[in-house]
C-alpha positions in Angstrom: 179.3 263.6 -34.4 178.4 267.1 -33.2 179.2 270.8 -33.4 180.9 272.5 -30.6 182.2 276.0 -29.8 185.9 275.7 -30.3 186.9 279.4 -30.0 185.5 282.9 -30.2 186.3 285.9 -32.4 185.9 289.6 -31.6 183.1 291.8 -32.9 184.3 295.2 -34.1 182.4 298.5 -34.2 183.3 301.9 -35.5 182.5 304.9 -33.2 183.0 308.6 -34.1 183.0 311.4 -31.5 182.2 313.9 -34.2 179.1 312.0 -35.5 177.4 310.7 -32.3 174.2 310.0 -34.3 176.1 307.8 -36.8 175.9 304.1 -36.1 178.9 302.3 -37.7 178.5 298.7 -38.8 179.3 295.8 -36.5 181.3 293.0 -38.0 183.5 290.0 -37.1 185.5 290.4 -40.3 188.6 292.6 -39.3 189.5 293.5 -42.9 185.9 294.7 -43.6 186.0 296.6 -40.3 189.3 298.4 -41.2 187.7 299.4 -44.6 184.7 300.8 -42.8 186.9 302.7 -40.3 189.1 304.3 -43.0 186.0 305.2 -45.1 184.4 307.1 -42.3 187.6 308.6 -41.1 188.2 310.0 -44.5 185.0 312.1 -44.2 186.6 314.4 -41.6 190.4 314.4 -41.2 192.0 314.7 -37.8 192.9 318.3 -36.9 196.1 317.2 -35.3 197.2 314.8 -38.1 200.5 316.6 -38.7 201.0 317.8 -35.2 204.0 316.6 -33.2 203.5 314.9 -29.8 204.9 316.9 -26.9 206.9 314.5 -24.7 205.1 313.8 -21.4 201.7 314.9 -22.7 198.9 312.3 -23.1 198.4 310.9 -26.6 195.5 312.3 -28.5 192.6 310.0 -29.1 191.3 309.8 -32.7 187.7 310.9 -33.2 186.9 307.9 -35.4 188.2 304.7 -33.8 187.7 301.0 -33.5 186.0 299.4 -30.5 185.6 295.7 -29.7 182.0 295.3 -28.6 181.8 291.6 -27.9 182.8 288.2 -29.1 181.1 285.7 -31.5 181.5 281.9 -31.0 183.4 279.9 -33.6 181.9 276.5 -34.2 183.6 273.3 -35.3 182.6 269.8 -36.3 183.8 267.2 -33.9 183.7 263.5 -34.9 184.2 260.8 -32.2 184.5 258.1 -34.8 187.3 259.8 -36.7 188.9 261.0 -33.5 191.7 263.7 -33.4 192.6 262.9 -37.0 189.5 264.7 -38.4 189.8 268.5 -38.7 186.4 270.0 -39.4 186.0 273.4 -40.9 185.4 276.2 -38.3 183.1 279.2 -38.7 180.7 281.5 -37.0 177.6 280.5 -38.9 175.5 277.8 -37.2 173.5 277.0 -40.4 176.8 276.3 -42.1 177.9 274.1 -39.2 174.8 271.9 -39.5 175.5 271.6 -43.3 179.0 270.6 -42.5 177.8 268.0 -40.0 175.4 266.6 -42.6 178.2 266.3 -45.2 180.4 264.5 -42.7 177.6 262.1 -41.8 177.2 261.4 -45.5 180.9 260.3 -45.6 180.3 257.8 -42.8 177.1 256.5 -44.4 179.0 256.1 -47.7 181.9 254.3 -45.9 179.4 251.9 -44.3 177.9 251.2 -47.7 181.4 250.4 -49.1 182.0 248.0 -46.2 178.7 246.2 -46.6 178.4 246.2 -50.5 181.9 246.6 -51.7 180.8 247.7 -55.2 182.5 250.2 -57.4 179.3 252.4 -57.2 179.6 252.5 -53.4 183.3 253.4 -53.7 182.5 256.2 -56.1 179.8 257.5 -53.8 182.3 257.4 -50.9 184.8 259.4 -52.9 182.2 262.0 -53.8 181.1 262.3 -50.2 184.7 262.7 -49.1 185.3 265.5 -51.7 182.1 267.2 -50.6 183.1 267.3 -47.0 185.0 270.5 -46.2 186.8 268.8 -43.3 189.8 266.7 -43.7 191.4 263.6 -42.2 195.0 264.1 -41.2 197.2 261.1 -40.7 
């Protein structure tokens, strides 16, 4: 059982030509980024907001705009024992990844306890471990 980079997600940044000293927030959350962009854009409306585009002329660039500044890895829990039937939760936080791995390890330990002991207490512990694990088995 291990964590692996399964994808990547973009990092967004707000830049403003009218406020070059202003440093907009950098985030991987697109909805939060759009809120930041609209909030700053509302401080100074575009002078050409109601203007009509002349055919053949280049489109005007907004002063406050979104820029993709990089990519962040997305980690997932991979379990060789469960195989392709286990779908671990994915995310960008490595600390959360290690917590998710520990929760899935607890499921296997509880399962081994059920196999060796076979008691109701072991079965309840296994059920609790399965419920605590954010990943799911798909059959």
